[in-house]
All heavy atoms as TSV, in Angstrom:
chain	resi	resn	atom	element	x	y	z
A	1	MET	N	N	72.696	22.247	-56.922
A	1	MET	CA	C	72.251	20.878	-56.888
A	1	MET	C	C	72.313	20.307	-55.470
A	1	MET	O	O	71.457	19.550	-55.072
A	1	MET	CB	C	73.128	20.056	-57.838
A	1	MET	CG	C	72.567	18.696	-58.101
A	1	MET	SD	S	71.029	18.847	-58.998
A	1	MET	CE	C	70.910	17.268	-59.710
A	2	GLU	N	N	73.333	20.690	-54.719
A	2	GLU	CA	C	73.454	20.178	-53.358
A	2	GLU	C	C	72.380	20.744	-52.445
A	2	GLU	O	O	71.995	20.098	-51.473
A	2	GLU	CB	C	74.835	20.496	-52.796
A	2	GLU	CG	C	75.940	19.713	-53.474
A	2	GLU	CD	C	77.298	20.083	-52.930
A	2	GLU	OE1	O	77.365	20.823	-51.939
A	2	GLU	OE2	O	78.290	19.634	-53.515
A	3	SER	N	N	71.892	21.931	-52.733
A	3	SER	CA	C	70.867	22.509	-51.876
A	3	SER	C	C	69.556	21.737	-52.001
A	3	SER	O	O	68.818	21.621	-51.024
A	3	SER	CB	C	70.657	23.980	-52.205
A	3	SER	OG	O	70.123	24.127	-53.504
A	4	GLU	N	N	69.263	21.194	-53.173
A	4	GLU	CA	C	68.056	20.391	-53.335
A	4	GLU	C	C	68.125	19.130	-52.486
A	4	GLU	O	O	67.123	18.720	-51.888
A	4	GLU	CB	C	67.853	20.028	-54.798
A	4	GLU	CG	C	67.546	21.212	-55.679
A	4	GLU	CD	C	67.498	20.847	-57.145
A	4	GLU	OE1	O	67.591	19.646	-57.482
A	4	GLU	OE2	O	67.361	21.760	-57.975
A	5	THR	N	N	69.273	18.528	-52.420
A	5	THR	CA	C	69.462	17.332	-51.597
A	5	THR	C	C	69.324	17.669	-50.122
A	5	THR	O	O	68.704	16.910	-49.368
A	5	THR	CB	C	70.857	16.722	-51.861
A	5	THR	OG1	O	70.999	16.501	-53.260
A	5	THR	CG2	C	71.025	15.418	-51.139
A	6	ALA	N	N	69.872	18.788	-49.707
A	6	ALA	CA	C	69.766	19.199	-48.307
A	6	ALA	C	C	68.323	19.517	-47.942
A	6	ALA	O	O	67.863	19.173	-46.849
A	6	ALA	CB	C	70.658	20.415	-48.044
A	7	ILE	N	N	67.593	20.148	-48.849
A	7	ILE	CA	C	66.187	20.448	-48.591
A	7	ILE	C	C	65.388	19.161	-48.464
A	7	ILE	O	O	64.586	18.996	-47.544
A	7	ILE	CB	C	65.606	21.352	-49.701
A	7	ILE	CG1	C	66.235	22.737	-49.637
A	7	ILE	CG2	C	64.092	21.445	-49.598
A	7	ILE	CD1	C	65.910	23.612	-50.828
A	8	PHE	N	N	65.612	18.227	-49.395
A	8	PHE	CA	C	64.889	16.954	-49.360
A	8	PHE	C	C	65.187	16.201	-48.066
A	8	PHE	O	O	64.267	15.728	-47.386
A	8	PHE	CB	C	65.264	16.094	-50.567
A	8	PHE	CG	C	64.621	14.741	-50.553
A	8	PHE	CD1	C	63.277	14.607	-50.853
A	8	PHE	CD2	C	65.353	13.613	-50.222
A	8	PHE	CE1	C	62.676	13.360	-50.826
A	8	PHE	CE2	C	64.761	12.370	-50.187
A	8	PHE	CZ	C	63.411	12.234	-50.502
A	9	ALA	N	N	66.457	16.076	-47.716
A	9	ALA	CA	C	66.832	15.354	-46.494
A	9	ALA	C	C	66.276	16.046	-45.256
A	9	ALA	O	O	65.772	15.390	-44.341
A	9	ALA	CB	C	68.354	15.239	-46.400
A	10	GLY	N	N	66.337	17.373	-45.218
A	10	GLY	CA	C	65.817	18.111	-44.079
A	10	GLY	C	C	64.327	17.920	-43.894
A	10	GLY	O	O	63.842	17.719	-42.777
A	11	VAL	N	N	63.592	17.958	-44.990
A	11	VAL	CA	C	62.140	17.769	-44.915
A	11	VAL	C	C	61.805	16.349	-44.488
A	11	VAL	O	O	60.899	16.129	-43.664
A	11	VAL	CB	C	61.479	18.126	-46.267
A	11	VAL	CG1	C	60.031	17.682	-46.310
A	11	VAL	CG2	C	61.588	19.611	-46.527
A	12	VAL	N	N	62.520	15.362	-45.013
A	12	VAL	CA	C	62.266	13.967	-44.640
A	12	VAL	C	C	62.537	13.752	-43.157
A	12	VAL	O	O	61.715	13.140	-42.445
A	12	VAL	CB	C	63.111	13.007	-45.503
A	12	VAL	CG1	C	63.073	11.601	-44.952
A	12	VAL	CG2	C	62.617	13.018	-46.938
A	13	PHE	N	N	63.658	14.232	-42.669
A	13	PHE	CA	C	63.970	14.078	-41.245
A	13	PHE	C	C	62.944	14.816	-40.374
A	13	PHE	O	O	62.518	14.298	-39.343
A	13	PHE	CB	C	65.373	14.596	-40.931
A	13	PHE	CG	C	66.457	13.589	-41.184
A	13	PHE	CD1	C	67.399	13.800	-42.177
A	13	PHE	CD2	C	66.555	12.441	-40.422
A	13	PHE	CE1	C	68.405	12.889	-42.411
A	13	PHE	CE2	C	67.555	11.520	-40.636
A	13	PHE	CZ	C	68.481	11.737	-41.644
A	14	ALA	N	N	62.564	16.017	-40.768
A	14	ALA	CA	C	61.606	16.787	-39.986
A	14	ALA	C	C	60.237	16.108	-39.958
A	14	ALA	O	O	59.588	16.038	-38.905
A	14	ALA	CB	C	61.490	18.203	-40.543
A	15	LEU	N	N	59.779	15.597	-41.093
A	15	LEU	CA	C	58.498	14.892	-41.126
A	15	LEU	C	C	58.534	13.619	-40.297
A	15	LEU	O	O	57.576	13.309	-39.581
A	15	LEU	CB	C	58.112	14.565	-42.571
A	15	LEU	CG	C	57.635	15.731	-43.411
A	15	LEU	CD1	C	57.397	15.283	-44.856
A	15	LEU	CD2	C	56.371	16.332	-42.832
A	16	PHE	N	N	59.638	12.883	-40.390
A	16	PHE	CA	C	59.757	11.656	-39.599
A	16	PHE	C	C	59.757	11.974	-38.108
A	16	PHE	O	O	59.048	11.339	-37.326
A	16	PHE	CB	C	61.030	10.891	-39.971
A	16	PHE	CG	C	61.270	9.715	-39.083
A	16	PHE	CD1	C	60.515	8.569	-39.205
A	16	PHE	CD2	C	62.254	9.756	-38.099
A	16	PHE	CE1	C	60.729	7.477	-38.371
A	16	PHE	CE2	C	62.476	8.681	-37.272
A	16	PHE	CZ	C	61.711	7.527	-37.408
A	17	GLY	N	N	60.546	12.948	-37.698
A	17	GLY	CA	C	60.615	13.311	-36.284
A	17	GLY	C	C	59.285	13.815	-35.758
A	17	GLY	O	O	58.846	13.440	-34.665
A	18	GLY	N	N	58.610	14.640	-36.531
A	18	GLY	CA	C	57.307	15.150	-36.112
A	18	GLY	C	C	56.257	14.047	-36.029
A	18	GLY	O	O	55.477	13.977	-35.071
A	19	ALA	N	N	56.240	13.169	-37.022
A	19	ALA	CA	C	55.278	12.062	-37.010
A	19	ALA	C	C	55.551	11.116	-35.852
A	19	ALA	O	O	54.612	10.611	-35.212
A	19	ALA	CB	C	55.335	11.315	-38.333
A	20	LEU	N	N	56.822	10.875	-35.565
A	20	LEU	CA	C	57.162	9.998	-34.447
A	20	LEU	C	C	56.723	10.608	-33.120
A	20	LEU	O	O	56.194	9.899	-32.249
A	20	LEU	CB	C	58.668	9.714	-34.435
A	20	LEU	CG	C	59.181	8.702	-33.417
A	20	LEU	CD1	C	58.468	7.359	-33.585
A	20	LEU	CD2	C	60.687	8.526	-33.557
A	21	LEU	N	N	56.894	11.907	-32.954
A	21	LEU	CA	C	56.427	12.562	-31.728
A	21	LEU	C	C	54.913	12.488	-31.588
A	21	LEU	O	O	54.398	12.233	-30.489
A	21	LEU	CB	C	56.880	14.024	-31.703
A	21	LEU	CG	C	58.313	14.277	-31.270
A	21	LEU	CD1	C	58.624	15.777	-31.364
A	21	LEU	CD2	C	58.574	13.784	-29.874
A	22	VAL	N	N	54.190	12.674	-32.681
A	22	VAL	CA	C	52.726	12.568	-32.639
A	22	VAL	C	C	52.308	11.153	-32.286
A	22	VAL	O	O	51.395	10.934	-31.485
A	22	VAL	CB	C	52.118	13.018	-33.987
A	22	VAL	CG1	C	50.640	12.665	-34.078
A	22	VAL	CG2	C	52.318	14.508	-34.186
A	23	TRP	N	N	52.980	10.164	-32.878
A	23	TRP	CA	C	52.653	8.760	-32.606
A	23	TRP	C	C	52.922	8.408	-31.139
A	23	TRP	O	O	52.114	7.744	-30.495
A	23	TRP	CB	C	53.457	7.856	-33.530
A	23	TRP	CG	C	53.178	6.407	-33.345
A	23	TRP	CD1	C	52.104	5.716	-33.797
A	23	TRP	CD2	C	53.997	5.471	-32.631
A	23	TRP	NE1	N	52.213	4.405	-33.412
A	23	TRP	CE2	C	53.356	4.226	-32.703
A	23	TRP	CE3	C	55.203	5.571	-31.951
A	23	TRP	CZ2	C	53.883	3.091	-32.124
A	23	TRP	CZ3	C	55.726	4.438	-31.383
A	23	TRP	CH2	C	55.077	3.218	-31.462
A	24	ILE	N	N	54.040	8.873	-30.612
A	24	ILE	CA	C	54.373	8.611	-29.209
A	24	ILE	C	C	53.324	9.240	-28.301
A	24	ILE	O	O	52.855	8.615	-27.345
A	24	ILE	CB	C	55.779	9.146	-28.865
A	24	ILE	CG1	C	56.851	8.362	-29.605
A	24	ILE	CG2	C	56.039	9.074	-27.366
A	24	ILE	CD1	C	58.204	9.033	-29.584
A	25	ALA	N	N	52.945	10.476	-28.591
A	25	ALA	CA	C	51.939	11.156	-27.770
A	25	ALA	C	C	50.607	10.410	-27.814
A	25	ALA	O	O	49.932	10.265	-26.784
A	25	ALA	CB	C	51.768	12.593	-28.249
A	26	ALA	N	N	50.227	9.924	-28.982
A	26	ALA	CA	C	48.962	9.191	-29.096
A	26	ALA	C	C	49.018	7.881	-28.317
A	26	ALA	O	O	48.039	7.502	-27.649
A	26	ALA	CB	C	48.652	8.918	-30.564
A	27	ARG	N	N	50.132	7.180	-28.394
A	27	ARG	CA	C	50.271	5.920	-27.654
A	27	ARG	C	C	50.233	6.165	-26.153
A	27	ARG	O	O	49.581	5.423	-25.415
A	27	ARG	CB	C	51.571	5.212	-28.032
A	27	ARG	CG	C	51.682	4.797	-29.470
A	27	ARG	CD	C	50.698	3.735	-29.839
A	27	ARG	NE	N	51.084	2.464	-29.278
A	27	ARG	CZ	C	50.412	1.336	-29.467
A	27	ARG	NH1	N	49.327	1.330	-30.203
A	27	ARG	NH2	N	50.800	0.223	-28.918
A	28	LEU	N	N	50.907	7.194	-25.700
A	28	LEU	CA	C	50.929	7.477	-24.266
A	28	LEU	C	C	49.578	7.980	-23.772
A	28	LEU	O	O	49.172	7.653	-22.654
A	28	LEU	CB	C	52.028	8.497	-23.951
A	28	LEU	CG	C	53.463	8.002	-24.150
A	28	LEU	CD1	C	54.447	9.131	-23.896
A	28	LEU	CD2	C	53.761	6.816	-23.269
A	29	ARG	N	N	48.884	8.752	-24.589
A	29	ARG	CA	C	47.575	9.262	-24.198
A	29	ARG	C	C	46.573	8.122	-23.999
A	29	ARG	O	O	45.720	8.179	-23.126
A	29	ARG	CB	C	47.054	10.230	-25.254
A	29	ARG	CG	C	45.789	10.941	-24.826
A	29	ARG	CD	C	45.315	11.968	-25.840
A	29	ARG	NE	N	46.394	12.855	-26.255
A	29	ARG	CZ	C	46.740	13.071	-27.519
A	29	ARG	NH1	N	46.107	12.464	-28.487
A	29	ARG	NH2	N	47.723	13.895	-27.804
A	30	HIS	N	N	46.692	7.077	-24.812
A	30	HIS	CA	C	45.794	5.930	-24.697
A	30	HIS	C	C	46.340	4.848	-23.758
A	30	HIS	O	O	45.779	3.756	-23.690
A	30	HIS	CB	C	45.543	5.329	-26.074
A	30	HIS	CG	C	44.727	6.208	-26.949
A	30	HIS	ND1	N	45.290	6.985	-27.938
A	30	HIS	CD2	C	43.402	6.475	-26.969
A	30	HIS	CE1	C	44.340	7.672	-28.540
A	30	HIS	NE2	N	43.182	7.386	-27.966
A	31	ARG	N	N	47.430	5.166	-23.074
A	31	ARG	CA	C	48.081	4.244	-22.141
A	31	ARG	C	C	48.434	2.919	-22.806
A	31	ARG	O	O	48.251	1.849	-22.241
A	31	ARG	CB	C	47.208	4.018	-20.914
A	31	ARG	CG	C	46.952	5.286	-20.138
A	31	ARG	CD	C	46.422	4.987	-18.756
A	31	ARG	NE	N	46.049	6.195	-18.049
A	31	ARG	CZ	C	46.895	6.971	-17.397
A	31	ARG	NH1	N	48.157	6.680	-17.369
A	31	ARG	NH2	N	46.456	8.044	-16.769
A	32	ARG	N	N	48.944	3.007	-24.028
A	32	ARG	CA	C	49.396	1.846	-24.780
A	32	ARG	C	C	50.926	1.849	-24.788
A	32	ARG	O	O	51.543	2.904	-24.710
A	32	ARG	CB	C	48.877	1.903	-26.214
A	32	ARG	CG	C	47.374	2.033	-26.346
A	32	ARG	CD	C	46.671	0.772	-26.052
A	32	ARG	NE	N	47.163	-0.232	-26.981
A	32	ARG	CZ	C	46.705	-1.459	-27.051
A	32	ARG	NH1	N	45.752	-1.837	-26.249
A	32	ARG	NH2	N	47.192	-2.305	-27.911
A	33	PRO	N	N	51.548	0.689	-24.880
A	33	PRO	CA	C	53.016	0.661	-24.895
A	33	PRO	C	C	53.577	1.216	-26.203
A	33	PRO	O	O	52.979	1.052	-27.263
A	33	PRO	CB	C	53.339	-0.828	-24.761
A	33	PRO	CG	C	52.135	-1.532	-25.274
A	33	PRO	CD	C	50.970	-0.658	-24.929
A	34	VAL	N	N	54.700	1.872	-26.092
A	34	VAL	CA	C	55.371	2.383	-27.282
A	34	VAL	C	C	56.108	1.248	-27.982
A	34	VAL	O	O	56.127	1.165	-29.201
A	34	VAL	CB	C	56.334	3.532	-26.900
A	34	VAL	CG1	C	57.128	3.998	-28.097
A	34	VAL	CG2	C	55.544	4.692	-26.316
A	35	ALA	N	N	56.684	0.335	-27.207
A	35	ALA	CA	C	57.344	-0.857	-27.746
A	35	ALA	C	C	56.949	-2.044	-26.872
A	35	ALA	O	O	56.930	-1.938	-25.647
A	35	ALA	CB	C	58.852	-0.678	-27.751
A	36	LEU	N	N	56.628	-3.142	-27.504
A	36	LEU	CA	C	56.202	-4.322	-26.762
A	36	LEU	C	C	57.393	-5.004	-26.095
A	36	LEU	O	O	58.468	-5.126	-26.683
A	36	LEU	CB	C	55.500	-5.307	-27.696
A	36	LEU	CG	C	54.194	-4.810	-28.298
A	36	LEU	CD1	C	53.658	-5.831	-29.292
A	36	LEU	CD2	C	53.179	-4.530	-27.217
A	37	GLY	N	N	57.191	-5.440	-24.862
A	37	GLY	CA	C	58.225	-6.184	-24.163
A	37	GLY	C	C	59.314	-5.337	-23.541
A	37	GLY	O	O	60.329	-5.865	-23.108
A	38	VAL	N	N	59.119	-4.025	-23.516
A	38	VAL	CA	C	60.122	-3.112	-22.969
A	38	VAL	C	C	59.423	-2.234	-21.929
A	38	VAL	O	O	58.225	-2.011	-21.997
A	38	VAL	CB	C	60.729	-2.227	-24.088
A	38	VAL	CG1	C	61.825	-1.337	-23.545
A	38	VAL	CG2	C	61.252	-3.076	-25.214
A	39	SER	N	N	60.185	-1.750	-20.978
A	39	SER	CA	C	59.636	-0.838	-19.981
A	39	SER	C	C	58.973	0.351	-20.674
A	39	SER	O	O	59.563	0.952	-21.577
A	39	SER	CB	C	60.761	-0.337	-19.066
A	39	SER	OG	O	60.349	0.774	-18.322
A	40	PRO	N	N	57.744	0.702	-20.263
A	40	PRO	CA	C	57.058	1.827	-20.916
A	40	PRO	C	C	57.815	3.145	-20.831
A	40	PRO	O	O	57.846	3.913	-21.792
A	40	PRO	CB	C	55.728	1.922	-20.168
A	40	PRO	CG	C	55.518	0.595	-19.553
A	40	PRO	CD	C	56.888	0.044	-19.276
A	41	VAL	N	N	58.438	3.383	-19.701
A	41	VAL	CA	C	59.188	4.634	-19.534
A	41	VAL	C	C	60.430	4.634	-20.427
A	41	VAL	O	O	60.728	5.627	-21.109
A	41	VAL	CB	C	59.573	4.835	-18.054
A	41	VAL	CG1	C	60.474	6.034	-17.891
A	41	VAL	CG2	C	58.328	4.972	-17.199
A	42	ALA	N	N	61.138	3.521	-20.450
A	42	ALA	CA	C	62.352	3.444	-21.267
A	42	ALA	C	C	62.032	3.553	-22.755
A	42	ALA	O	O	62.722	4.269	-23.490
A	42	ALA	CB	C	63.089	2.140	-20.986
A	43	SER	N	N	60.995	2.861	-23.206
A	43	SER	CA	C	60.669	2.899	-24.629
A	43	SER	C	C	60.186	4.284	-25.050
A	43	SER	O	O	60.543	4.764	-26.131
A	43	SER	CB	C	59.624	1.839	-24.970
A	43	SER	OG	O	58.414	2.082	-24.291
A	44	ALA	N	N	59.400	4.938	-24.214
A	44	ALA	CA	C	58.939	6.293	-24.540
A	44	ALA	C	C	60.111	7.271	-24.551
A	44	ALA	O	O	60.184	8.155	-25.416
A	44	ALA	CB	C	57.877	6.744	-23.547
A	45	THR	N	N	61.033	7.096	-23.627
A	45	THR	CA	C	62.190	7.985	-23.560
A	45	THR	C	C	63.090	7.823	-24.781
A	45	THR	O	O	63.488	8.819	-25.405
A	45	THR	CB	C	63.000	7.712	-22.278
A	45	THR	OG1	O	62.145	7.892	-21.156
A	45	THR	CG2	C	64.194	8.632	-22.176
A	46	VAL	N	N	63.391	6.585	-25.138
A	46	VAL	CA	C	64.274	6.342	-26.288
A	46	VAL	C	C	63.607	6.804	-27.587
A	46	VAL	O	O	64.253	7.423	-28.439
A	46	VAL	CB	C	64.670	4.853	-26.352
A	46	VAL	CG1	C	65.390	4.532	-27.646
A	46	VAL	CG2	C	65.534	4.479	-25.167
A	47	ALA	N	N	62.315	6.537	-27.734
A	47	ALA	CA	C	61.616	6.970	-28.940
A	47	ALA	C	C	61.544	8.492	-29.024
A	47	ALA	O	O	61.689	9.064	-30.106
A	47	ALA	CB	C	60.218	6.367	-28.969
A	48	THR	N	N	61.329	9.146	-27.897
A	48	THR	CA	C	61.293	10.611	-27.892
A	48	THR	C	C	62.658	11.185	-28.239
A	48	THR	O	O	62.758	12.157	-29.001
A	48	THR	CB	C	60.821	11.131	-26.522
A	48	THR	OG1	O	59.528	10.597	-26.250
A	48	THR	CG2	C	60.763	12.645	-26.503
A	49	LEU	N	N	63.716	10.606	-27.710
A	49	LEU	CA	C	65.066	11.067	-28.052
A	49	LEU	C	C	65.356	10.869	-29.539
A	49	LEU	O	O	65.972	11.733	-30.179
A	49	LEU	CB	C	66.107	10.344	-27.200
A	49	LEU	CG	C	66.135	10.723	-25.721
A	49	LEU	CD1	C	67.132	9.845	-24.964
A	49	LEU	CD2	C	66.479	12.188	-25.546
A	50	ALA	N	N	64.903	9.748	-30.101
A	50	ALA	CA	C	65.093	9.511	-31.536
A	50	ALA	C	C	64.331	10.543	-32.360
A	50	ALA	O	O	64.836	11.041	-33.378
A	50	ALA	CB	C	64.652	8.101	-31.889
A	51	ALA	N	N	63.119	10.879	-31.932
A	51	ALA	CA	C	62.327	11.879	-32.647
A	51	ALA	C	C	62.987	13.251	-32.576
A	51	ALA	O	O	63.053	13.974	-33.576
A	51	ALA	CB	C	60.919	11.934	-32.071
A	52	LEU	N	N	63.466	13.614	-31.406
A	52	LEU	CA	C	64.139	14.904	-31.261
A	52	LEU	C	C	65.440	14.954	-32.057
A	52	LEU	O	O	65.784	16.000	-32.627
A	52	LEU	CB	C	64.393	15.197	-29.786
A	52	LEU	CG	C	63.147	15.447	-28.944
A	52	LEU	CD1	C	63.520	15.610	-27.469
A	52	LEU	CD2	C	62.385	16.652	-29.450
A	53	LEU	N	N	66.146	13.838	-32.117
A	53	LEU	CA	C	67.365	13.775	-32.923
A	53	LEU	C	C	67.025	13.955	-34.405
A	53	LEU	O	O	67.722	14.683	-35.117
A	53	LEU	CB	C	68.092	12.451	-32.689
A	53	LEU	CG	C	69.352	12.238	-33.504
A	53	LEU	CD1	C	70.422	13.251	-33.094
A	53	LEU	CD2	C	69.867	10.826	-33.316
A	54	ALA	N	N	65.959	13.310	-34.870
A	54	ALA	CA	C	65.558	13.460	-36.263
A	54	ALA	C	C	65.164	14.902	-36.566
A	54	ALA	O	O	65.513	15.440	-37.629
A	54	ALA	CB	C	64.403	12.514	-36.582
A	55	LEU	N	N	64.448	15.543	-35.652
A	55	LEU	CA	C	64.085	16.950	-35.854
A	55	LEU	C	C	65.323	17.845	-35.880
A	55	LEU	O	O	65.404	18.784	-36.671
A	55	LEU	CB	C	63.121	17.408	-34.758
A	55	LEU	CG	C	61.689	16.901	-34.879
A	55	LEU	CD1	C	60.902	17.270	-33.628
A	55	LEU	CD2	C	61.028	17.468	-36.114
A	56	THR	N	N	66.282	17.545	-35.030
A	56	THR	CA	C	67.519	18.326	-34.996
A	56	THR	C	C	68.307	18.164	-36.296
A	56	THR	O	O	68.805	19.148	-36.859
A	56	THR	CB	C	68.382	17.903	-33.793
A	56	THR	OG1	O	67.619	18.070	-32.604
A	56	THR	CG2	C	69.654	18.718	-33.715
A	57	VAL	N	N	68.416	16.946	-36.772
A	57	VAL	CA	C	69.132	16.702	-38.034
A	57	VAL	C	C	68.398	17.372	-39.188
A	57	VAL	O	O	69.034	17.945	-40.083
A	57	VAL	CB	C	69.304	15.188	-38.276
A	57	VAL	CG1	C	69.831	14.905	-39.669
A	57	VAL	CG2	C	70.226	14.587	-37.241
A	58	GLY	N	N	67.071	17.326	-39.168
A	58	GLY	CA	C	66.304	18.001	-40.207
A	58	GLY	C	C	66.527	19.499	-40.202
A	58	GLY	O	O	66.708	20.116	-41.263
A	59	ALA	N	N	66.538	20.091	-39.025
A	59	ALA	CA	C	66.793	21.534	-38.926
A	59	ALA	C	C	68.212	21.857	-39.378
A	59	ALA	O	O	68.432	22.869	-40.064
A	59	ALA	CB	C	66.569	22.002	-37.489
A	60	TRP	N	N	69.160	21.007	-39.032
A	60	TRP	CA	C	70.544	21.238	-39.449
A	60	TRP	C	C	70.671	21.177	-40.958
A	60	TRP	O	O	71.346	22.004	-41.569
A	60	TRP	CB	C	71.466	20.208	-38.791
A	60	TRP	CG	C	72.890	20.369	-39.176
A	60	TRP	CD1	C	73.772	21.280	-38.701
A	60	TRP	CD2	C	73.596	19.578	-40.140
A	60	TRP	NE1	N	75.010	21.118	-39.316
A	60	TRP	CE2	C	74.909	20.081	-40.192
A	60	TRP	CE3	C	73.250	18.516	-40.948
A	60	TRP	CZ2	C	75.858	19.535	-41.039
A	60	TRP	CZ3	C	74.199	17.980	-41.797
A	60	TRP	CH2	C	75.495	18.484	-41.835
A	61	CYS	N	N	70.004	20.195	-41.572
A	61	CYS	CA	C	70.051	20.082	-43.032
A	61	CYS	C	C	69.430	21.314	-43.698
A	61	CYS	O	O	69.941	21.795	-44.714
A	61	CYS	CB	C	69.312	18.824	-43.500
A	61	CYS	SG	S	70.166	17.289	-43.173
A	62	LEU	N	N	68.343	21.799	-43.135
A	62	LEU	CA	C	67.679	22.941	-43.737
A	62	LEU	C	C	68.473	24.238	-43.566
A	62	LEU	O	O	68.314	25.174	-44.357
A	62	LEU	CB	C	66.276	23.104	-43.169
A	62	LEU	CG	C	65.298	22.009	-43.613
A	62	LEU	CD1	C	63.980	22.138	-42.869
A	62	LEU	CD2	C	65.074	22.043	-45.106
A	63	THR	N	N	69.351	24.283	-42.564
A	63	THR	CA	C	70.204	25.477	-42.426
A	63	THR	C	C	71.384	25.431	-43.392
A	63	THR	O	O	72.059	26.446	-43.557
A	63	THR	CB	C	70.738	25.623	-40.986
A	63	THR	OG1	O	71.523	24.479	-40.649
A	63	THR	CG2	C	69.589	25.787	-40.008
A	64	ARG	N	N	71.631	24.310	-44.008
A	64	ARG	CA	C	72.741	24.164	-44.962
A	64	ARG	C	C	72.363	24.558	-46.376
A	64	ARG	O	O	73.144	24.409	-47.284
A	64	ARG	CB	C	73.246	22.707	-44.977
A	64	ARG	CG	C	73.809	22.259	-43.673
A	64	ARG	CD	C	75.052	23.033	-43.410
A	64	ARG	NE	N	75.617	22.680	-42.114
A	64	ARG	CZ	C	76.561	23.356	-41.560
A	64	ARG	NH1	N	77.066	24.396	-42.159
A	64	ARG	NH2	N	77.034	23.008	-40.393
A	65	VAL	N	N	71.154	25.032	-46.564
A	65	VAL	CA	C	70.669	25.359	-47.919
A	65	VAL	C	C	71.342	26.587	-48.446
A	65	VAL	O	O	71.632	27.535	-47.909
A	65	VAL	CB	C	69.142	25.540	-47.910
A	65	VAL	CG1	C	68.657	26.034	-49.244
A	65	VAL	CG2	C	68.480	24.235	-47.528
């Protein structure tokens, strides 16, 4: 039963992290801000770190199966 929860959480984190990376890349490619009212470099950096953290947590959850 616990493995189903780990699989679900891992997939959710991985999808979120991947989608966030795609969204960041699309915003930067069109030279649009990632967050309004914040430095473009800082917002892209923080969002990228959050996406990578989500991917890492997703991979960790999937290794716990």
